[in-house]
C-alpha positions, 0 to 999 in steps of 0.5 A, spaced: 777 597 516 777 604 515 771 608 512 775 608 505 776 601 505 769 599 507 766 603 501 771 600 496 769 593 499 762 594 498 763 598 492 758 603 494 760 610 497 759 611 504 754 617 507 755 620 513 749 619 518 750 621 525 755 621 531 760 625 534 767 625 531 770 619 533 764 615 533 760 616 526 755 612 523 755 611 515 750 609 510 751 605 504 745 603 500 744 600 493 740 595 489 739 588 493 739 584 486 732 581 488 729 580 481 721 581 481 716 586 480 718 591 486 724 594 486 728 593 493 734 597 496 739 594 500 742 598 506 747 597 511 749 602 517 756 602 519 759 604 525 766 607 526 770 608 532 776 612 532 776 610 524 775 603 525 769 599 523 766 596 530 759 594 528 754 594 522 746 593 521 743 590 515 736 593 513 733 591 506 728 596 506 732 602 507 730 608 502 735 613 500 735 619 504 739 622 499 739 623 491 743 619 487 
Protein backbone atom coordinates (compact mmCIF):
# COMPACT_ATOMS: atom_id res chain seq x y z
CA UNK A 1 0.00 0.00 0.00
CA UNK A 2 1.38 3.41 -0.98
CA UNK A 3 0.98 6.61 1.06
CA UNK A 4 -1.75 7.83 -1.30
CA UNK A 5 -3.67 4.56 -0.97
CA UNK A 6 -3.31 4.67 2.83
CA UNK A 7 -4.64 8.24 2.98
CA UNK A 8 -7.62 7.25 0.85
CA UNK A 9 -8.33 4.17 3.01
CA UNK A 10 -8.15 6.18 6.24
CA UNK A 11 -10.10 9.13 4.87
CA UNK A 12 -7.49 11.48 6.38
CA UNK A 13 -4.51 13.22 4.82
CA UNK A 14 -1.08 11.94 5.78
CA UNK A 15 1.45 14.43 7.15
CA UNK A 16 5.18 13.75 6.96
CA UNK A 17 6.65 13.29 10.44
CA UNK A 18 10.22 12.02 10.12
CA UNK A 19 12.62 9.69 8.39
CA UNK A 20 15.02 9.83 5.53
CA UNK A 21 14.05 9.29 1.93
CA UNK A 22 12.95 5.70 1.44
CA UNK A 23 12.08 5.21 5.13
CA UNK A 24 9.46 7.84 6.00
CA UNK A 25 6.97 8.05 8.85
CA UNK A 26 3.66 9.80 8.23
CA UNK A 27 0.91 10.72 10.70
CA UNK A 28 -2.84 10.60 10.23
CA UNK A 29 -5.10 12.07 12.87
CA UNK A 30 -8.82 12.59 13.35
CA UNK A 31 -11.63 12.41 15.86
CA UNK A 32 -11.79 9.04 17.60
CA UNK A 33 -15.58 8.92 17.49
CA UNK A 34 -15.81 8.29 21.22
CA UNK A 35 -18.83 10.09 22.70
CA UNK A 36 -18.27 11.90 25.96
CA UNK A 37 -17.39 15.13 27.65
CA UNK A 38 -13.71 15.21 26.70
CA UNK A 39 -12.82 15.28 23.01
CA UNK A 40 -10.28 12.65 22.02
CA UNK A 41 -8.24 12.45 18.88
CA UNK A 42 -7.16 9.17 17.39
CA UNK A 43 -3.88 9.06 15.59
CA UNK A 44 -1.87 6.55 13.72
CA UNK A 45 1.76 6.63 12.68
CA UNK A 46 2.46 4.82 9.42
CA UNK A 47 5.93 3.74 8.36
CA UNK A 48 6.73 3.38 4.68
CA UNK A 49 9.86 1.85 3.20
CA UNK A 50 10.54 2.28 -0.50
CA UNK A 51 7.02 3.63 -0.98
CA UNK A 52 5.26 0.66 0.67
CA UNK A 53 3.54 0.45 4.06
CA UNK A 54 5.66 -1.67 6.42
CA UNK A 55 4.28 -0.83 9.87
CA UNK A 56 1.95 1.27 11.97
CA UNK A 57 1.30 2.29 15.56
CA UNK A 58 -2.00 3.51 16.96
CA UNK A 59 -2.02 6.30 19.54
CA UNK A 60 -5.35 7.42 21.02
CA UNK A 61 -3.80 10.43 22.76
CA UNK A 62 -2.02 11.89 19.73
CA UNK A 63 -2.52 15.64 19.57
CA UNK A 64 -2.24 17.32 16.21
CA UNK A 65 1.06 19.16 15.87
CA UNK A 66 -0.30 20.98 12.82
CA UNK A 67 -3.27 23.36 12.49
CA UNK A 68 -6.30 22.11 10.51
